[in-house]
C-alpha positions as CSV (number, residue, x, y, z in Angstrom):
1,M,-4.2,20.0,4.3
2,P,-3.1,19.6,7.9
3,K,-1.2,16.6,9.2
4,A,-3.2,13.3,9.2
5,S,-2.6,9.6,9.8
6,L,-4.4,6.4,9.4
7,R,-6.8,5.9,12.3
8,S,-5.1,8.9,13.9
9,L,-2.3,6.6,15.1
10,P,1.3,7.9,15.7
11,E,4.0,7.0,13.3
12,N,5.7,4.4,15.5
13,D,2.4,2.5,16.0
14,L,1.7,2.5,12.2
15,A,5.2,1.4,11.5
16,S,4.7,-1.7,13.7
17,F,2.3,-3.0,11.1
18,Q,5.1,-3.4,8.6
19,S,6.2,-6.9,7.5
20,L,9.2,-7.8,5.4
21,Q,8.5,-9.3,2.0
22,T,10.7,-12.0,0.6
23,G,9.2,-12.4,-2.8
24,N,6.9,-10.5,-5.2
25,D,4.2,-10.1,-2.5
26,C,4.1,-6.5,-1.6
27,G,0.4,-6.2,-2.3
28,L,-0.4,-9.1,0.0
29,H,1.6,-7.5,2.8
30,A,-0.3,-4.2,2.3
31,L,-3.6,-5.9,2.4
32,S,-2.7,-7.9,5.5
33,A,-1.8,-4.7,7.3
34,A,-5.0,-2.9,6.2
35,I,-7.2,-5.8,7.5
36,R,-5.3,-5.7,10.9
37,L,-5.8,-1.9,11.2
38,L,-9.5,-1.9,10.2
39,C,-10.6,-5.2,11.8
40,N,-8.0,-6.1,14.4
41,V,-7.8,-9.5,12.6
42,D,-4.4,-11.0,11.8
43,I,-4.2,-12.8,8.4
44,P,-0.5,-13.1,8.0
45,P,1.1,-12.3,4.6
46,S,2.5,-15.9,4.5
47,S,-1.0,-17.2,4.7
48,L,-2.2,-15.0,1.9
49,I,0.8,-16.0,-0.2
50,E,0.1,-19.7,0.2
51,E,-3.6,-19.4,-0.4
52,T,-3.4,-17.1,-3.5
53,N,-0.8,-19.4,-5.1
54,R,-3.0,-22.5,-4.4
55,L,-6.2,-20.8,-5.7
56,W,-4.5,-19.7,-8.9
57,W,-4.2,-23.3,-10.0
58,R,-7.9,-23.7,-9.3
59,G,-8.8,-20.8,-11.6
60,R,-9.2,-18.1,-9.0
61,F,-6.8,-15.4,-10.0
62,F,-5.9,-13.1,-7.1
63,R,-2.4,-12.5,-8.6
64,V,-1.1,-12.4,-12.1
65,F,0.8,-15.7,-11.8
66,P,1.8,-17.8,-8.7
67,S,4.4,-16.1,-6.6
68,W,4.0,-13.0,-8.8
69,A,2.4,-9.5,-8.3
70,S,-1.3,-8.7,-7.8
71,T,-3.0,-5.9,-9.7
72,P,-5.2,-3.4,-7.8
73,Q,-8.3,-5.1,-9.2
74,Q,-7.0,-8.5,-8.0
75,L,-6.3,-7.1,-4.5
76,A,-9.8,-5.7,-4.3
77,R,-11.3,-9.0,-5.3
78,L,-9.1,-10.8,-2.7
79,A,-10.2,-8.4,0.0
80,N,-13.9,-9.1,-0.8
81,Y,-13.2,-12.8,-0.9
82,L,-11.6,-12.7,2.6
83,A,-14.4,-10.6,3.9
84,R,-16.9,-13.3,2.9
85,R,-14.8,-16.2,4.1
86,E,-13.8,-14.7,7.4
87,N,-17.0,-12.7,8.0
88,L,-15.1,-9.4,8.1
89,P,-17.1,-6.2,8.0
90,I,-15.2,-4.8,5.0
91,S,-15.6,-4.3,1.3
92,A,-13.1,-3.1,-1.3
93,Q,-13.2,-1.4,-4.7
94,V,-10.8,0.2,-7.1
95,L,-11.1,3.9,-7.7
96,H,-9.1,6.3,-9.8
97,L,-8.5,9.4,-7.6
98,S,-6.6,12.6,-7.4
99,T,-3.9,13.2,-4.7
100,Q,-6.2,15.8,-3.2
101,V,-9.0,13.2,-2.7
102,L,-6.4,10.7,-1.4
103,Q,-5.3,13.1,1.3
104,N,-8.8,13.6,2.5
105,L,-9.5,9.9,2.8
106,I,-6.7,9.4,5.4
107,V,-8.7,11.1,8.1
108,D,-11.6,8.7,7.7
109,P,-11.1,5.9,10.4
110,S,-13.3,3.5,8.4
111,L,-11.1,3.5,5.3
112,A,-7.7,2.1,4.2
113,C,-6.1,3.0,0.9
114,V,-3.7,0.6,-0.9
115,V,-1.7,2.3,-3.7
116,T,0.6,0.9,-6.4
117,I,3.4,3.0,-7.9
118,Y,5.3,2.3,-11.1
119,W,8.5,3.6,-12.7
120,L,10.9,3.2,-15.6
121,P,14.7,3.0,-15.4
122,S,14.8,6.6,-16.6
123,Y,12.9,7.8,-13.5
124,V,13.3,6.0,-10.2
125,P,11.3,7.7,-7.4
126,S,13.1,8.3,-4.2
127,I,11.7,6.6,-1.1
128,Y,13.0,7.3,2.4
129,H,12.7,5.4,5.6
130,W,11.6,7.3,8.8
131,N,13.8,10.4,9.1
132,S,16.8,9.2,7.1
133,P,18.1,11.5,4.3
134,R,19.1,8.4,2.3
135,N,17.0,7.1,-0.6
136,V,16.4,3.4,0.0
137,N,14.8,2.7,-3.3
138,E,17.4,0.5,-5.0
139,H,15.1,-1.0,-7.6
140,H,16.3,0.6,-10.9
141,G,14.5,-1.4,-13.5
142,L,10.9,-1.3,-14.8
143,E,9.2,-1.8,-11.5
144,G,5.9,-1.6,-9.6
145,H,5.4,-1.5,-5.8
146,T,2.4,-1.6,-3.6
147,M,2.1,0.1,-0.2
148,L,-0.6,1.0,2.3
149,L,-1.1,4.8,2.6
150,A,-0.6,5.7,6.3
151,A,0.0,9.4,6.7
152,Y,0.1,12.8,5.1
153,D,2.4,15.4,6.8
154,P,3.2,18.6,4.8
155,S,5.9,19.4,7.4
156,H,7.8,16.1,7.0
157,F,11.3,16.2,5.6
158,N,14.0,13.6,4.8
159,G,17.2,15.7,4.8
160,E,16.3,18.7,2.6
161,V,13.6,16.9,0.7
162,N,10.0,17.6,1.6
163,T,8.3,14.2,1.9
164,P,4.7,14.5,2.9
165,W,3.4,11.1,1.9
166,G,3.9,8.3,4.4
167,F,3.4,4.6,3.8
168,I,3.3,1.2,5.6
169,N,5.9,-0.6,3.4
170,S,7.1,-4.2,3.1
171,W,10.8,-3.4,2.9
172,V,11.3,-3.8,6.7
173,D,9.8,-5.9,9.5
174,R,8.1,-3.5,11.9
175,S,10.6,-0.7,12.9
176,S,9.8,2.7,14.3
177,G,9.2,4.6,11.1
178,L,7.2,4.7,8.0
179,F,8.5,5.1,4.4
180,W,8.1,8.6,2.9
181,M,7.9,10.1,-0.6
182,G,8.0,13.6,-2.0
183,Q,5.0,15.2,-3.7
184,E,6.5,15.0,-7.2
185,A,7.9,11.5,-6.8
186,F,4.6,10.1,-5.6
187,E,2.4,12.0,-8.2
188,K,4.6,10.8,-11.1
189,S,4.9,7.2,-10.0
190,W,1.3,6.8,-8.9
191,G,0.2,8.5,-12.1
192,F,2.1,6.0,-14.3
193,S,-0.6,4.8,-16.8
194,L,-0.8,1.0,-17.6
195,P,-3.3,-0.8,-19.9
196,I,-6.3,-2.1,-18.0
197,I,-5.0,-0.8,-14.6
198,G,-5.0,2.9,-15.7
199,K,-3.4,5.5,-13.5
200,H,-4.0,6.8,-10.0
201,A,-5.6,3.5,-9.0
202,A,-6.3,3.0,-5.3
203,V,-7.8,0.0,-3.6
204,I,-10.2,1.5,-1.1
205,I,-11.1,-0.9,1.7
206,S,-14.1,0.3,3.8
207,R,-15.3,-0.9,7.1
208,N,-19.0,-1.2,6.8
209,D,-20.4,-1.5,10.4
Protein backbone atom coordinates (compact mmCIF):
# COMPACT_ATOMS: atom_id res chain seq x y z
CA MET A 1 0.00 0.00 0.00
CA PRO A 2 1.30 3.50 -0.79
CA LYS A 3 1.89 6.15 1.85
CA ALA A 4 -1.28 7.48 3.49
CA SER A 5 -2.17 9.79 6.37
CA LEU A 6 -5.28 10.74 8.31
CA ARG A 7 -7.24 13.32 6.31
CA SER A 8 -4.16 13.55 4.02
CA LEU A 9 -2.43 15.86 6.50
CA PRO A 10 1.38 16.08 6.78
CA GLU A 11 3.10 14.60 9.82
CA ASN A 12 3.78 17.89 11.58
CA ASP A 13 0.12 18.90 11.34
CA LEU A 14 -1.05 15.55 12.70
CA ALA A 15 1.53 15.69 15.49
CA SER A 16 0.09 19.01 16.66
CA PHE A 17 -3.03 17.14 17.80
CA GLN A 18 -1.02 15.28 20.46
CA SER A 19 -1.60 16.06 24.14
CA LEU A 20 0.37 14.79 27.11
CA GLN A 21 -1.39 12.42 29.48
CA THR A 22 -0.69 12.68 33.19
CA GLY A 23 -2.76 9.68 34.33
CA ASN A 24 -4.27 6.51 32.90
CA ASP A 25 -6.19 8.48 30.29
CA CYS A 26 -4.61 7.60 26.94
CA GLY A 27 -7.93 6.56 25.41
CA LEU A 28 -9.55 9.88 26.27
CA HIS A 29 -6.65 11.77 24.69
CA ALA A 30 -7.01 9.68 21.54
CA LEU A 31 -10.76 10.27 21.39
CA SER A 32 -10.33 14.02 21.92
CA ALA A 33 -7.88 14.18 19.01
CA ALA A 34 -10.19 12.14 16.76
CA ILE A 35 -13.11 14.49 17.40
CA ARG A 36 -10.97 17.55 16.68
CA LEU A 37 -9.77 16.04 13.40
CA LEU A 38 -13.20 14.90 12.20
CA CYS A 39 -15.39 17.74 13.50
CA ASN A 40 -13.06 20.65 14.30
CA VAL A 41 -14.58 20.63 17.78
CA ASP A 42 -12.26 20.85 20.79
CA ILE A 43 -13.33 18.72 23.75
CA PRO A 44 -10.15 18.79 25.87
CA PRO A 45 -8.95 15.54 27.45
CA SER A 46 -9.14 17.21 30.86
CA SER A 47 -12.88 17.75 30.32
CA LEU A 48 -13.37 14.11 29.31
CA ILE A 49 -11.39 12.91 32.32
CA GLU A 50 -13.49 14.96 34.74
CA GLU A 51 -16.78 13.97 33.13
CA THR A 52 -16.08 10.23 32.84
CA ASN A 53 -14.97 10.11 36.48
CA ARG A 54 -18.15 11.92 37.56
CA LEU A 55 -20.43 9.76 35.43
CA TRP A 56 -18.86 6.55 36.75
CA TRP A 57 -20.31 7.28 40.18
CA ARG A 58 -23.72 7.75 38.55
CA GLY A 59 -23.64 4.31 36.94
CA ARG A 60 -22.47 5.36 33.46
CA PHE A 61 -19.28 3.45 32.88
CA PHE A 62 -17.09 5.01 30.19
CA ARG A 63 -13.95 3.73 31.93
CA VAL A 64 -13.22 0.63 34.00
CA PHE A 65 -12.84 2.60 37.25
CA PRO A 66 -12.51 6.33 37.97
CA SER A 67 -9.11 7.60 36.82
CA TRP A 68 -8.48 4.26 35.14
CA ALA A 69 -8.41 2.92 31.59
CA SER A 70 -11.25 2.73 29.06
CA THR A 71 -11.85 -0.40 27.01
CA PRO A 72 -12.47 -0.06 23.26
CA GLN A 73 -16.18 -0.73 23.87
CA GLN A 74 -16.32 2.02 26.49
CA LEU A 75 -14.57 4.50 24.18
CA ALA A 76 -17.09 3.77 21.42
CA ARG A 77 -19.99 4.32 23.82
CA LEU A 78 -18.38 7.56 25.01
CA ALA A 79 -17.99 8.81 21.44
CA ASN A 80 -21.68 8.12 20.76
CA TYR A 81 -22.68 9.79 24.04
CA LEU A 82 -20.68 12.91 23.10
CA ALA A 83 -22.19 12.89 19.62
CA ARG A 84 -25.70 13.04 21.11
CA ARG A 85 -24.83 15.61 23.76
CA GLU A 86 -22.82 17.95 21.52
CA ASN A 87 -24.83 17.31 18.33
CA LEU A 88 -21.73 16.01 16.54
CA PRO A 89 -22.15 14.32 13.14
CA ILE A 90 -20.26 11.18 14.22
CA SER A 91 -20.93 7.63 15.33
CA ALA A 92 -18.60 4.96 16.68
CA GLN A 93 -18.41 1.19 16.74
CA VAL A 94 -15.87 -1.47 17.66
CA LEU A 95 -14.70 -3.72 14.86
CA HIS A 96 -12.14 -6.51 14.84
CA LEU A 97 -10.04 -5.97 11.73
CA SER A 98 -6.91 -7.11 9.94
CA THR A 99 -3.93 -4.81 9.49
CA GLN A 100 -4.66 -4.84 5.75
CA VAL A 101 -8.14 -3.39 6.32
CA LEU A 102 -6.77 -0.93 8.87
CA GLN A 103 -4.32 0.42 6.28
CA ASN A 104 -7.13 0.97 3.80
CA LEU A 105 -9.23 2.91 6.31
CA ILE A 106 -6.59 5.63 6.71
CA VAL A 107 -7.33 7.10 3.29
CA ASP A 108 -11.01 7.69 4.09
CA PRO A 109 -11.32 11.32 5.29
CA SER A 110 -14.58 10.54 7.10
CA LEU A 111 -13.01 7.94 9.43
CA ALA A 112 -10.72 7.89 12.46
CA CYS A 113 -9.41 4.66 14.01
CA VAL A 114 -8.47 4.36 17.68
CA VAL A 115 -6.45 1.25 18.53
CA THR A 116 -5.25 -0.25 21.80
CA ILE A 117 -2.10 -2.35 22.02
CA TYR A 118 -1.16 -4.70 24.87
CA TRP A 119 2.01 -6.44 25.94
CA LEU A 120 3.62 -8.66 28.55
CA PRO A 121 6.95 -8.04 30.33
CA SER A 122 8.45 -10.75 28.12
CA TYR A 123 7.69 -8.78 24.95
CA VAL A 124 7.68 -5.00 25.10
CA PRO A 125 7.03 -3.47 21.64
CA SER A 126 9.35 -0.73 20.46
CA ILE A 127 7.75 2.66 19.85
CA TYR A 128 9.74 5.49 18.29
CA HIS A 129 9.12 9.23 18.21
CA TRP A 130 9.39 11.08 14.90
CA ASN A 131 12.69 10.11 13.24
CA SER A 132 14.61 9.15 16.36
CA PRO A 133 16.33 5.73 16.42
CA ARG A 134 15.67 5.46 20.18
CA ASN A 135 12.86 3.29 21.52
CA VAL A 136 10.80 5.50 23.85
CA ASN A 137 8.57 2.76 25.25
CA GLU A 138 9.75 2.52 28.84
CA HIS A 139 6.71 0.63 30.15
CA HIS A 140 8.00 -2.86 30.89
CA GLY A 141 5.16 -4.46 32.84
CA LEU A 142 1.80 -5.87 31.78
CA GLU A 143 0.53 -2.86 29.88
CA GLY A 144 -2.06 -1.53 27.49
CA HIS A 145 -1.92 1.73 25.56
CA THR A 146 -4.40 3.49 23.28
CA MET A 147 -3.45 5.70 20.31
CA LEU A 148 -5.09 7.27 17.28
CA LEU A 149 -3.90 5.76 14.00
CA ALA A 150 -2.58 8.63 11.89
CA ALA A 151 -0.39 7.31 9.08
CA TYR A 152 0.94 4.36 7.16
CA ASP A 153 4.25 4.86 5.37
CA PRO A 154 6.10 1.74 4.15
CA SER A 155 9.24 3.83 3.53
CA HIS A 156 9.46 5.18 7.09
CA PHE A 157 12.46 4.13 9.20
CA ASN A 158 13.66 4.87 12.70
CA GLY A 159 17.35 4.16 12.49
CA GLU A 160 17.59 0.78 10.76
CA VAL A 161 14.09 -0.31 11.81
CA ASN A 162 11.29 -0.11 9.26
CA THR A 163 8.38 1.55 11.09
CA PRO A 164 5.40 2.02 8.77
CA TRP A 165 2.68 2.60 11.39
CA GLY A 166 2.32 6.18 12.66
CA PHE A 167 0.17 7.30 15.61
CA ILE A 168 -1.04 10.36 17.44
CA ASN A 169 0.14 9.47 20.92
CA SER A 170 -0.34 10.99 24.38
CA TRP A 171 3.30 10.73 25.44
CA VAL A 172 4.09 14.28 24.35
CA ASP A 173 2.32 17.63 24.09
CA ARG A 174 2.09 18.52 20.41
CA SER A 175 5.63 18.29 18.87
CA SER A 176 6.56 17.99 15.22
CA GLY A 177 6.46 14.20 14.87
CA LEU A 178 4.22 11.20 15.28
CA PHE A 179 5.05 7.98 17.11
CA TRP A 180 5.98 5.00 14.93
CA MET A 181 5.95 1.21 15.21
CA GLY A 182 7.33 -1.61 13.11
CA GLN A 183 5.05 -4.12 11.40
CA GLU A 184 5.82 -7.07 13.68
CA ALA A 185 5.69 -4.98 16.87
CA PHE A 186 2.31 -3.52 15.97
CA GLU A 187 0.80 -6.79 14.73
CA LYS A 188 1.84 -8.68 17.85
CA SER A 189 0.75 -6.04 20.40
CA TRP A 190 -2.51 -5.16 18.62
CA GLY A 191 -3.19 -8.87 18.20
CA PHE A 192 -2.91 -9.56 21.95
CA SER A 193 -6.16 -11.33 22.88
CA LEU A 194 -8.06 -10.39 26.05
CA PRO A 195 -11.36 -11.72 27.44
CA ILE A 196 -14.39 -9.69 26.26
CA ILE A 197 -12.16 -7.26 24.30
CA GLY A 198 -10.74 -9.89 21.95
CA LYS A 199 -7.90 -9.02 19.58
CA HIS A 200 -7.43 -6.56 16.72
CA ALA A 201 -10.13 -4.30 18.18
CA ALA A 202 -10.46 -0.85 16.66
CA VAL A 203 -12.82 1.95 17.59
CA ILE A 204 -13.99 3.25 14.22
CA ILE A 205 -15.36 6.78 14.44
CA SER A 206 -17.29 7.83 11.35
CA ARG A 207 -18.38 11.27 10.25
CA ASN A 208 -21.92 10.81 8.94
CA ASP A 209 -22.79 14.00 7.03
